[in-house]
Backbone bond lengths (Angstrom), bond angles and torsions (degrees), N, CA, C in turn:
res aa  C-N    CA-C-N  psi(-1)  N-CA   C-N-CA  omega(-1)  CA-C   N-CA-C  phi
1 M - - - 1.457 - - 1.527 110.14 -
2 K 1.320 116.18 125.74 1.457 121.24 172.25 1.527 108.65 -81.57
3 M 1.327 116.78 147.84 1.450 121.21 -178.69 1.521 110.71 -139.82
4 I 1.345 115.28 152.94 1.462 122.51 172.26 1.518 107.72 -123.77
5 D 1.325 116.07 127.83 1.460 120.61 173.43 1.526 106.70 -84.24
6 A 1.332 116.17 107.54 1.468 121.51 -172.64 1.516 113.16 -79.64
7 H 1.347 117.13 -4.34 1.470 118.61 -178.45 1.529 109.19 -166.12
8 I 1.326 115.55 104.48 1.457 121.40 178.14 1.523 107.93 -142.33
9 H 1.339 116.41 147.75 1.464 122.11 174.55 1.529 106.79 -99.66
10 L 1.303 116.31 73.02 1.467 119.89 -174.50 1.521 110.95 -61.66
11 D 1.326 116.43 -32.84 1.465 120.31 -178.38 1.524 112.52 -66.62
12 H 1.337 118.41 -15.74 1.458 121.78 179.66 1.535 113.03 -86.28
13 Y 1.319 116.67 -6.22 1.466 120.27 175.43 1.534 109.74 -82.05
14 K 1.316 115.87 155.96 1.462 121.01 173.14 1.527 109.37 -71.36
15 D 1.328 116.05 157.09 1.463 120.60 -177.17 1.528 111.90 -55.71
16 E 1.335 116.34 -43.91 1.463 118.80 -178.03 1.529 111.21 -67.87
17 E 1.332 116.58 -32.04 1.469 120.58 176.79 1.522 110.47 -68.73
18 I 1.330 116.77 -40.54 1.469 120.65 177.88 1.523 110.20 -62.41
19 N 1.315 116.33 -45.40 1.469 120.01 179.20 1.518 110.83 -60.18
20 S 1.325 116.60 -39.28 1.465 120.71 178.71 1.528 111.00 -66.86
21 L 1.330 116.44 -45.06 1.465 120.52 179.95 1.524 111.31 -63.08
22 M 1.311 116.34 -44.55 1.460 120.05 -175.81 1.523 112.39 -75.46
23 G 1.313 116.61 -20.64 1.461 119.91 177.89 1.511 112.35 -95.11
24 G 1.327 115.95 3.26 1.461 120.69 -174.62 1.515 113.63 -90.30
25 S 1.316 114.95 -135.97 1.464 121.92 -169.39 1.523 113.98 -56.29
26 S 1.321 115.09 131.98 1.463 120.73 175.83 1.519 111.55 -77.35
27 Q 1.351 116.03 -4.45 1.458 119.56 177.44 1.522 111.91 -70.69
28 I 1.333 116.85 -22.08 1.461 121.13 179.33 1.523 108.18 -86.47
29 E 1.319 114.64 101.60 1.461 120.04 -174.55 1.523 112.25 -77.09
30 I 1.341 116.69 -41.67 1.460 121.76 -175.19 1.522 108.67 -146.60
31 L 1.349 115.54 147.75 1.453 121.85 172.28 1.531 108.04 -125.96
32 V 1.310 117.67 122.78 1.463 122.03 176.03 1.526 106.30 -91.90
33 S 1.331 116.07 108.68 1.458 121.07 -174.98 1.527 110.01 -99.63
34 V 1.332 115.32 114.42 1.464 121.70 -176.95 1.523 110.09 -90.70
35 S 1.341 115.43 160.47 1.461 120.97 -172.07 1.521 112.48 -113.61
36 F 1.330 114.43 158.03 1.462 123.15 -175.49 1.532 111.93 -104.74
37 D 1.331 116.02 -36.08 1.463 123.46 -178.85 1.528 107.68 -164.35
38 L 1.329 117.48 -169.89 1.462 119.56 -175.78 1.526 112.23 -62.05
39 E 1.327 117.95 -44.51 1.464 119.51 179.70 1.522 111.24 -62.70
40 S 1.313 115.66 -37.40 1.465 121.10 176.66 1.523 110.50 -64.50
41 C 1.331 116.51 -41.04 1.472 120.84 177.14 1.527 110.66 -58.96
42 K 1.312 115.11 -45.57 1.470 119.66 -178.64 1.530 110.75 -63.50
43 R 1.318 115.75 -40.20 1.464 120.59 179.01 1.523 110.95 -65.03
44 N 1.324 116.76 -42.85 1.467 120.11 179.02 1.523 111.91 -67.21
45 L 1.321 116.51 -35.56 1.469 118.82 175.67 1.523 110.14 -62.91
46 Y 1.331 116.45 -43.58 1.460 120.83 177.44 1.526 111.21 -59.61
47 L 1.337 116.26 -45.31 1.469 120.05 -179.26 1.519 111.35 -64.61
48 S 1.324 117.40 -36.53 1.467 120.45 179.30 1.524 111.55 -68.05
49 R 1.297 116.45 -31.62 1.462 120.49 177.63 1.529 110.83 -75.88
50 R 1.309 115.90 -28.43 1.475 120.78 179.78 1.521 111.64 -82.03
51 F 1.341 116.24 -38.02 1.466 121.18 -176.49 1.530 108.93 -123.34
52 S 1.309 117.18 118.13 1.466 120.79 -175.46 1.522 112.74 -66.35
53 R 1.334 117.30 -21.35 1.470 120.56 179.75 1.533 112.49 -74.64
54 V 1.315 117.59 -15.86 1.469 121.61 -176.79 1.523 110.37 -89.43
55 K 1.327 115.88 124.15 1.466 122.11 178.71 1.529 107.60 -116.58
56 P 1.343 117.99 116.58 1.461 119.82 -171.22 1.524 114.28 -88.38
57 A 1.336 114.06 146.80 1.464 122.36 169.42 1.523 106.77 -119.87
58 F 1.322 116.61 140.93 1.462 120.64 -175.71 1.531 110.32 -117.31
59 G 1.340 115.54 138.65 1.455 118.64 179.41 1.518 111.48 179.45
60 F 1.361 115.40 -159.19 1.454 122.23 -178.95 1.517 108.70 -137.63
61 H 1.334 116.84 113.69 1.463 122.22 -177.07 1.528 109.57 -66.09
62 P 1.348 117.67 133.82 1.467 119.60 -175.03 1.525 115.90 -76.98
63 E 1.328 118.85 -15.72 1.464 119.73 -177.26 1.535 110.83 -85.75
64 Q 1.333 114.86 55.35 1.457 122.41 177.87 1.529 106.92 -160.28
65 P 1.341 118.47 166.79 1.463 119.60 179.59 1.529 112.14 -57.82
66 L 1.320 115.94 149.20 1.460 121.07 178.98 1.527 110.77 -59.32
67 P 1.335 117.07 144.42 1.463 119.05 175.51 1.526 110.29 -74.11
68 T 1.314 116.33 153.81 1.464 119.70 171.34 1.529 108.41 -69.68
69 G 1.307 116.93 163.07 1.461 120.29 177.04 1.518 111.83 -58.49
70 E 1.330 115.39 -39.10 1.469 120.44 178.88 1.525 111.07 -64.54
71 D 1.344 116.36 -44.50 1.469 120.34 -179.11 1.530 110.84 -65.40
72 L 1.327 117.09 -41.15 1.463 120.39 179.15 1.515 110.72 -63.93
73 N 1.315 116.95 -43.59 1.457 120.03 179.38 1.529 111.07 -62.10
74 E 1.333 115.95 -41.54 1.468 119.80 178.44 1.526 110.61 -62.11
75 L 1.322 116.55 -41.28 1.466 120.63 178.75 1.515 111.23 -63.60
76 L 1.318 117.26 -47.69 1.468 120.48 -177.35 1.533 111.94 -65.93
77 V 1.318 116.62 -37.38 1.469 120.26 176.53 1.523 109.57 -63.75
78 W 1.341 116.61 -43.48 1.463 120.64 179.18 1.527 110.48 -63.66
79 M 1.332 117.33 -42.94 1.464 120.83 178.98 1.525 110.98 -62.18
80 E 1.309 116.57 -40.93 1.474 120.88 177.43 1.525 110.24 -60.30
81 K 1.316 116.47 -43.03 1.468 121.61 -178.91 1.519 111.56 -63.52
82 H 1.349 116.63 -34.15 1.469 120.86 -173.91 1.524 112.64 -111.04
83 R 1.301 117.61 20.11 1.468 118.78 -173.37 1.521 113.74 -67.60
84 E 1.334 118.13 -21.62 1.461 119.85 177.43 1.526 111.50 -69.00
85 E 1.328 116.52 -24.12 1.472 121.04 177.86 1.526 111.83 -97.80
86 M 1.311 117.41 0.24 1.462 123.22 -177.76 1.526 109.33 -95.07
87 F 1.339 116.20 124.36 1.458 120.53 -178.60 1.525 112.52 -89.95
88 A 1.339 116.03 -17.49 1.465 120.38 178.35 1.513 109.10 -166.47
89 I 1.323 115.62 164.80 1.460 121.98 170.28 1.528 107.12 -94.78
90 G 1.329 116.09 124.32 1.450 118.10 -179.82 1.518 112.97 165.62
91 E 1.240 119.38 155.34 1.452 124.59 12.60 1.526 108.91 -97.25
92 V 1.318 117.20 131.01 1.457 122.39 179.38 1.533 108.22 -131.10
93 G 1.327 116.44 166.39 1.460 118.12 179.86 1.506 112.50 157.46
94 L 1.337 115.80 -144.75 1.465 122.45 -177.55 1.538 110.34 -126.03
95 P 1.359 116.30 150.81 1.471 120.98 -169.94 1.528 113.25 -86.70
96 Y 1.320 117.55 66.12 1.469 120.95 -176.21 1.528 112.10 -56.78
97 Y 1.323 117.31 -47.86 1.463 120.35 -172.96 1.534 111.33 -74.16
98 Q 1.333 117.24 -35.25 1.463 119.69 173.69 1.526 110.58 -63.13
99 R 1.331 115.77 -40.11 1.473 120.42 179.59 1.527 109.84 -67.46
100 L 1.323 115.94 -38.30 1.461 120.60 178.34 1.531 111.11 -61.24
101 D 1.339 115.92 -35.31 1.465 121.92 178.94 1.532 112.08 -87.33
102 Q 1.341 115.99 8.99 1.469 122.86 177.52 1.525 112.36 59.90
103 K 1.342 115.44 37.29 1.460 121.16 177.87 1.526 112.16 -100.41
104 V 1.352 116.51 -0.78 1.464 121.25 -178.17 1.522 109.03 -127.22
105 S 1.325 116.77 123.55 1.456 121.50 176.88 1.527 110.26 -78.10
106 K 1.329 116.68 165.87 1.467 120.63 176.72 1.522 110.96 -59.95
107 Q 1.325 116.23 -39.52 1.460 120.51 178.73 1.528 111.25 -63.35
108 D 1.341 115.81 -44.74 1.462 119.75 178.65 1.526 111.44 -65.14
109 Y 1.334 115.88 -37.01 1.462 119.35 179.94 1.532 110.57 -60.50
110 C 1.313 116.41 -39.16 1.465 120.08 176.17 1.524 111.11 -61.71
111 Q 1.336 116.55 -35.19 1.459 120.31 178.24 1.533 111.11 -69.97
112 Y 1.319 116.52 -36.55 1.470 119.62 175.03 1.531 110.45 -62.93
113 M 1.326 116.65 -38.23 1.463 120.33 177.76 1.523 110.81 -63.68
114 K 1.325 116.64 -42.23 1.473 120.44 178.42 1.525 110.75 -65.11
115 L 1.328 115.63 -39.46 1.459 119.98 177.44 1.525 110.52 -61.27
116 L 1.323 116.36 -47.45 1.458 120.07 178.41 1.525 111.15 -60.49
117 E 1.314 116.40 -42.76 1.463 119.50 -179.56 1.528 111.21 -61.04
118 S 1.340 116.74 -35.65 1.469 119.33 177.77 1.523 110.77 -64.27
119 F 1.330 117.86 -36.96 1.465 120.83 177.65 1.539 110.85 -71.69
120 I 1.304 117.40 -37.23 1.473 120.76 176.79 1.523 110.25 -61.93
121 L 1.310 116.18 -41.69 1.471 120.09 177.80 1.527 110.95 -63.41
122 K 1.334 116.84 -40.22 1.464 120.02 177.55 1.528 110.66 -64.55
123 A 1.321 116.44 -39.34 1.467 119.61 178.22 1.520 110.43 -59.80
124 K 1.315 116.65 -39.41 1.465 120.59 179.35 1.526 111.19 -69.35
125 I 1.323 116.52 -46.80 1.469 121.12 -178.05 1.517 111.31 -64.86
126 W 1.335 115.81 -44.13 1.460 120.73 -176.72 1.524 112.74 -85.92
127 E 1.326 116.89 -4.97 1.470 122.55 -179.19 1.526 111.42 55.57
128 K 1.340 114.09 53.39 1.461 121.55 178.68 1.526 109.86 -118.07
129 P 1.322 117.84 148.46 1.472 120.27 169.52 1.528 109.32 -64.05
130 I 1.338 116.12 157.86 1.457 119.90 178.21 1.530 109.53 -124.93
131 V 1.339 115.60 135.38 1.466 123.02 -176.60 1.521 108.41 -107.25
132 L 1.336 116.33 122.41 1.454 120.86 -166.25 1.527 114.24 -116.52
133 H 1.321 113.97 136.86 1.462 123.74 168.70 1.527 104.65 -101.42
134 A 1.325 116.58 95.81 1.465 121.25 -174.91 1.516 108.82 -153.20
135 V 1.332 116.42 103.08 1.465 120.97 -175.60 1.532 110.54 -125.27
136 Y 1.331 113.94 158.78 1.463 122.68 176.41 1.534 110.87 51.69
137 D 1.334 119.36 -128.61 1.465 119.11 -172.06 1.526 114.00 -76.75
138 D 1.341 118.08 -3.86 1.467 120.05 170.92 1.531 111.37 -76.88
139 A 1.313 117.06 -28.63 1.465 121.09 -172.48 1.530 113.31 -61.00
140 P 1.348 120.94 -44.45 1.472 119.42 178.14 1.530 113.07 -61.50
141 I 1.336 116.68 -33.62 1.468 120.35 177.73 1.520 109.96 -64.65
142 V 1.326 115.54 -42.51 1.468 120.37 179.03 1.533 109.88 -66.30
143 C 1.315 117.14 -40.23 1.470 120.26 175.95 1.519 110.75 -58.49
144 D 1.332 116.66 -41.90 1.471 120.77 177.95 1.529 110.96 -58.28
145 L 1.339 116.62 -43.93 1.465 120.79 -178.63 1.532 111.30 -68.04
146 L 1.320 116.42 -40.51 1.467 119.73 177.59 1.527 110.80 -62.18
147 E 1.320 116.26 -44.15 1.464 120.88 -179.84 1.527 110.83 -67.32
148 K 1.324 116.79 -37.65 1.461 121.18 179.29 1.523 111.08 -57.14
149 H 1.317 116.57 -38.23 1.467 121.27 -176.20 1.534 112.75 -106.40
150 S 1.318 116.54 10.78 1.475 122.36 176.48 1.525 112.12 54.68
151 V 1.333 115.68 42.90 1.471 121.30 175.61 1.522 107.63 -99.58
152 R 1.318 116.70 118.56 1.456 121.57 -174.41 1.525 113.48 -108.05
153 K 1.330 117.06 -24.69 1.465 119.23 -176.50 1.529 109.05 -86.01
154 A 1.351 114.08 77.53 1.456 121.33 -174.85 1.524 110.36 -120.67
155 H 1.318 115.28 137.27 1.464 122.87 -178.31 1.525 108.29 -119.51
156 F 1.329 116.63 111.05 1.457 122.34 175.61 1.532 107.40 -90.53
157 H 1.320 116.14 102.41 1.465 118.11 -175.85 1.522 109.75 -80.49
158 W 1.340 116.17 146.90 1.468 124.41 177.74 1.535 109.56 43.47
159 F 1.320 116.24 51.88 1.464 120.27 -172.13 1.523 112.45 -74.22
160 K 1.338 115.04 142.00 1.458 123.84 169.58 1.524 107.12 -137.99
161 G 1.334 117.08 134.49 1.455 119.00 179.73 1.506 112.79 -176.70
162 D 1.321 115.73 178.21 1.465 120.79 -176.44 1.525 111.73 -80.03
163 D 1.328 115.40 167.42 1.471 121.39 -175.19 1.532 111.95 -61.77
164 K 1.318 116.51 -38.65 1.468 119.92 -178.98 1.523 110.95 -62.88
165 T 1.324 116.44 -43.15 1.467 120.12 179.43 1.521 111.25 -68.97
166 V 1.332 116.94 -38.87 1.461 121.03 176.52 1.526 110.34 -57.96
167 E 1.310 116.66 -46.36 1.465 121.22 179.35 1.526 110.98 -63.63
168 R 1.314 116.19 -41.37 1.467 120.64 178.80 1.527 111.23 -62.72
169 M 1.319 117.04 -47.68 1.455 121.05 -178.91 1.520 111.93 -63.03
170 A 1.317 116.25 -44.21 1.466 120.17 179.35 1.518 110.54 -61.64
171 G 1.339 116.00 -41.02 1.456 120.55 -179.77 1.515 113.46 -65.10
172 K 1.338 116.20 -29.86 1.464 121.03 179.62 1.528 112.44 -84.83
173 G 1.315 116.91 -6.13 1.462 119.92 178.98 1.511 114.40 84.37
174 Y 1.341 117.54 13.13 1.460 120.41 178.49 1.538 110.17 -71.25
175 F 1.318 115.10 151.12 1.461 121.97 -179.75 1.524 110.20 -100.02
176 I 1.323 115.35 151.22 1.458 121.72 170.25 1.523 107.97 -123.70
177 S 1.333 115.61 163.03 1.468 119.40 171.91 1.518 108.90 -131.66
178 V 1.321 114.33 150.40 1.457 123.17 -171.86 1.523 109.50 -115.94
179 T 1.326 115.89 132.73 1.464 120.97 179.00 1.533 110.60 -93.47
180 P 1.339 117.26 175.26 1.475 119.70 177.51 1.526 114.78 -61.05
181 D 1.334 119.07 -11.45 1.461 118.11 178.90 1.524 112.39 -70.16
182 V 1.339 116.91 -7.86 1.467 119.70 173.91 1.530 110.73 -61.96
183 V 1.309 116.79 -23.39 1.461 121.23 -179.03 1.533 111.35 -66.38
184 Y 1.338 116.67 -30.87 1.465 118.93 -173.06 1.533 115.03 -132.95
185 E 1.352 118.66 0.23 1.461 121.27 -179.12 1.531 110.87 -107.46
186 E 1.317 116.90 116.59 1.461 121.67 -178.60 1.527 111.82 -62.19
187 E 1.322 117.90 -35.81 1.469 121.33 179.74 1.524 111.13 -58.58
188 I 1.319 116.68 -43.73 1.469 120.86 -179.26 1.527 110.31 -73.92
189 Q 1.304 117.48 -35.11 1.465 120.48 176.19 1.528 111.27 -62.07
190 Q 1.315 116.84 -40.21 1.470 120.54 177.37 1.517 110.81 -64.30
191 L 1.340 117.04 -38.92 1.469 120.66 177.35 1.525 110.61 -62.28
192 V 1.319 116.79 -44.14 1.467 121.13 -179.85 1.529 110.78 -61.99
193 R 1.303 116.97 -39.13 1.470 120.44 178.20 1.533 110.86 -60.44
194 R 1.322 116.61 -35.79 1.461 121.19 -172.95 1.527 113.60 -88.87
195 Y 1.336 117.42 -33.27 1.467 119.79 -170.00 1.527 110.82 -85.13
196 P 1.342 117.50 142.97 1.470 119.68 179.63 1.522 111.98 -61.40
197 L 1.301 116.33 131.05 1.463 121.01 179.05 1.529 111.02 -59.86
198 E 1.325 116.60 -31.26 1.472 121.67 -178.38 1.525 112.62 -70.67
199 Q 1.329 117.91 -7.05 1.468 122.45 178.13 1.530 110.64 -122.08
200 M 1.322 114.93 33.29 1.461 120.22 -174.89 1.525 110.96 -126.64
201 M 1.334 115.28 147.45 1.459 122.59 174.46 1.529 107.89 -135.49
202 V 1.325 116.53 173.06 1.464 120.73 173.49 1.524 109.31 -119.48
203 E 1.325 114.52 152.20 1.468 121.44 -177.50 1.519 108.65 -150.68
204 T 1.335 114.91 172.15 1.462 120.07 171.92 1.524 112.35 -115.49
205 D 1.341 117.78 -27.78 1.465 122.10 -169.90 1.519 110.19 56.88
206 G 1.348 115.67 23.73 1.459 119.77 -179.92 1.515 111.69 -58.51
207 P 1.319 116.37 151.00 1.471 128.00 8.30 1.528 115.28 -88.29
208 W 1.334 118.21 22.57 1.467 120.02 177.03 1.532 109.38 -53.82
209 P 1.336 118.15 130.37 1.468 120.58 -177.12 1.523 112.52 -82.91
210 F 1.317 116.40 153.72 1.464 122.42 179.89 1.522 110.69 -121.18
211 G 1.340 114.50 160.46 1.456 121.22 178.90 1.517 111.05 -101.14
212 G 1.330 115.56 -147.34 1.461 119.80 -179.88 1.508 111.39 56.11
213 P 1.332 117.48 -134.38 1.468 120.52 -178.58 1.531 113.22 -71.19
214 F 1.346 117.13 -8.20 1.471 121.38 -178.28 1.526 112.13 -101.20
215 Q 1.328 116.57 4.61 1.462 121.74 -176.84 1.528 111.62 -53.27
216 G 1.334 115.75 128.05 1.456 120.82 175.66 1.514 115.13 81.29
217 Q 1.339 118.28 0.08 1.463 121.70 -179.05 1.529 110.70 -97.01
218 M 1.332 116.44 146.43 1.456 120.04 169.70 1.527 108.61 -65.63
219 T 1.304 117.19 131.33 1.462 120.25 -178.17 1.520 110.58 -64.79
220 N 1.315 114.72 123.35 1.457 123.09 -174.47 1.531 108.98 -128.95
221 P 1.334 119.13 136.95 1.466 120.25 178.85 1.521 114.48 -53.27
222 N 1.325 117.83 -22.88 1.466 119.39 177.72 1.527 112.18 -62.35
223 M 1.334 116.64 -20.64 1.467 120.33 177.01 1.530 112.00 -61.50
224 M 1.318 116.40 -22.65 1.466 120.02 -179.03 1.524 111.95 -64.49
225 M 1.323 117.72 -18.72 1.458 120.68 175.65 1.523 110.61 -58.23
226 E 1.337 115.55 -42.46 1.462 119.70 178.68 1.528 111.31 -70.66
227 S 1.335 116.35 -32.83 1.469 119.88 174.90 1.520 110.58 -61.41
228 I 1.322 116.10 -45.18 1.462 121.02 -178.46 1.526 110.56 -63.22
229 K 1.313 116.38 -42.06 1.465 119.77 179.11 1.531 111.21 -61.71
230 M 1.331 116.96 -40.35 1.457 119.90 179.25 1.534 111.29 -69.74
231 I 1.333 116.92 -41.02 1.470 119.79 176.75 1.519 110.04 -60.27
232 A 1.324 116.69 -43.48 1.469 121.05 178.47 1.519 111.15 -60.12
233 K 1.309 116.13 -42.31 1.470 120.72 178.77 1.524 110.77 -63.17
234 L 1.336 116.65 -44.67 1.463 121.08 -178.03 1.519 112.16 -68.66
235 K 1.332 116.20 -33.21 1.462 121.17 -179.38 1.533 112.72 -91.32
236 K 1.343 115.16 -3.78 1.472 120.92 -179.66 1.533 111.28 57.80
237 R 1.321 114.59 47.75 1.468 122.19 177.27 1.527 107.53 -128.57
238 S 1.329 116.42 168.24 1.455 119.53 178.46 1.530 110.53 -77.39
239 N 1.333 115.61 155.70 1.465 120.00 178.95 1.518 111.92 -58.39
240 D 1.340 116.10 -45.83 1.460 120.17 -177.72 1.524 111.89 -64.51
241 E 1.313 116.73 -40.12 1.461 120.31 179.70 1.531 110.21 -63.48
242 V 1.312 116.48 -46.42 1.464 120.72 -179.68 1.525 110.83 -64.30
243 A 1.323 117.29 -43.37 1.470 120.72 178.85 1.527 110.39 -58.84
244 G 1.314 116.84 -42.48 1.463 120.98 179.56 1.516 112.45 -64.59
245 I 1.330 116.61 -41.92 1.467 120.65 179.21 1.526 110.54 -65.15
246 L 1.324 116.74 -43.80 1.463 120.61 -177.99 1.518 112.05 -63.78
247 I 1.317 116.51 -40.40 1.465 118.54 -179.23 1.527 110.48 -70.92
248 R 1.331 117.64 -35.99 1.473 120.00 175.96 1.523 110.79 -65.89
249 N 1.319 116.37 -41.28 1.463 120.16 177.80 1.524 111.39 -57.75
250 T 1.322 115.78 -45.65 1.461 121.05 -175.72 1.521 111.29 -68.50
251 K 1.314 116.41 -40.35 1.465 119.48 178.04 1.530 110.57 -65.77
252 F 1.306 116.43 -38.75 1.465 120.12 176.84 1.522 110.49 -63.85
253 F 1.324 116.88 -49.43 1.466 119.82 -175.15 1.526 111.78 -61.85
254 Y 1.322 116.43 -44.44 1.461 120.71 -175.61 1.526 113.78 -93.96
255 N 1.308 117.42 7.69 1.469 122.25 179.84 1.521 110.62 55.45
256 L 1.332 115.28 46.47 1.459 120.91 -178.85 1.541 109.27 -94.54
257 T 1.304 115.90 144.41 1.467 120.13 179.09 1.516 109.98 -109.01
């Protein structure tokens, strides 16, 4: 089975780990490496130039302090300069976990929304897919912004949310991606049962660590094999059929050849 990791932070791995991953299984056809900030973008661009399997996405991860106006402008100028090598805008979104830990004020949250909206507008202007960090009660807000600007090519990575939002996202044609926690998390299994397979991808979000049978292991794209098997079981389809659909979905979403 060929696989595509639709969302990985390859730049967050150590050099020796990257060399091991890239020299490993030929089953991993492509890795979409998302960015955290400008330095992360530069690192991912370098990795994409070094390894043809790496396709970079550029953006600013929301689970960190807001950028200054100067820093944001520098990032957007850099993204504009390198947009021909950029396969998507991401990872961008809203700071759900920071807000949960009471690290974001209401005023700051409004600024995060404006920041996200600026990236959504760039996705529309540059005609790029957008990769979103938007879970639970942040997701409807992000849907509102996408609809406001008529942006449809949206990927909600590692999505978690209520049934109403799931139905809304599926109806709008938005994509989700599933991590290896589908193997042991009932919440994610329920999402897979409900969401259209034709709008689904698999990812690792590496180097984020996983539990269950992956406890204590370095997150490796090969773990997606177990994700695919579980998705196939939940959808009552064969492993090969599901693997083929997922890889076609990912190539379509990211305009990969």
